[in-house]
C-alpha positions, -999 to +999 in steps of 0.1 A: +000+000+000+028+024+008+046+016-024+014+024-043+010+057-024+045+068-033+039+059-070+006+077-070+022+108-055+049+109-082+027+101-111-002+123-101+021+153-095+034+151-131+000+145-146-017+172-126+002+198-146-005+186-182-031+159-180-056+167-152-081+140-165-054+113-161-043+126-127-079+126-116-081+089-124-049+082-104-063+101-074-096+083-076-077+050-075-057+061-045-089+070-027-104+036-035-074+020-017-073+046+011-105+067+015-088+088+042-058+099+020-059+137+024-033+142-003-053+122-029-085+140-019-068+174-023-053+164-056-087+152-069-102+186-060-073+203-078-078+182-109-116+188-109-109+225-107-084+224-135-109+205-157-137+230-149-113+258-160-109+243-195-129+256-224-159+232-229-146+221-263-111+213-248-127+194-219-149+174-243-119+166-264-100+153-234-131+133-223-132+114-256-100+097-246-117+083-215-127+046-221-158+050-198-170+080-219-164+060-251-184+031-237-213+053-227-214+070-261-212+036-280-240+021-259-270+019-283-295+023-255-278+055-243-277+068-278-315+064-280-319+080-246-297+109-254-316+115-286-349+114-268-337+137-241-326+162-267-360+163-283-382+161-253-374+176-219-402+154-203-384+123-216-352+136-200-369+138-166-383+103-170-349+088-180-331+105-152-352+086-127-331+055-136-300+057-114-277+040-140-289+063-168-285+093-144-249+083-135-239+079-172-256+112-181-239+130-153-205+116-164-212+130-198-222+164-184-191+165-161-169+157-190-183+184-212-196+160-238-232+170-229-242+205-221-273+214-201-290+247-196 
């Protein structure tokens, strides 16, 4: 566990500067292993702030490299749901009652792929 924490610290510090999305994933993994890790929690917050500061198109471009985002976008049922949500706000409310759909949708919103408002 200590070996992994040292590795995380080094890798995340480098990634935090140029690749906040990758650093975020490293910090999330560190928090899975040790939920009390204050350094990982702080690093995760820093990465989230860095990603929020990106222009939406840059954030979306980064997100397209995320395998989870790719999987969501390639899911035929999510494609239908996203299309319905775009056309009909009432459908959006109905779909978001489903926790799995809501989680996937929020991941797309956080990544900048989907914009609301």
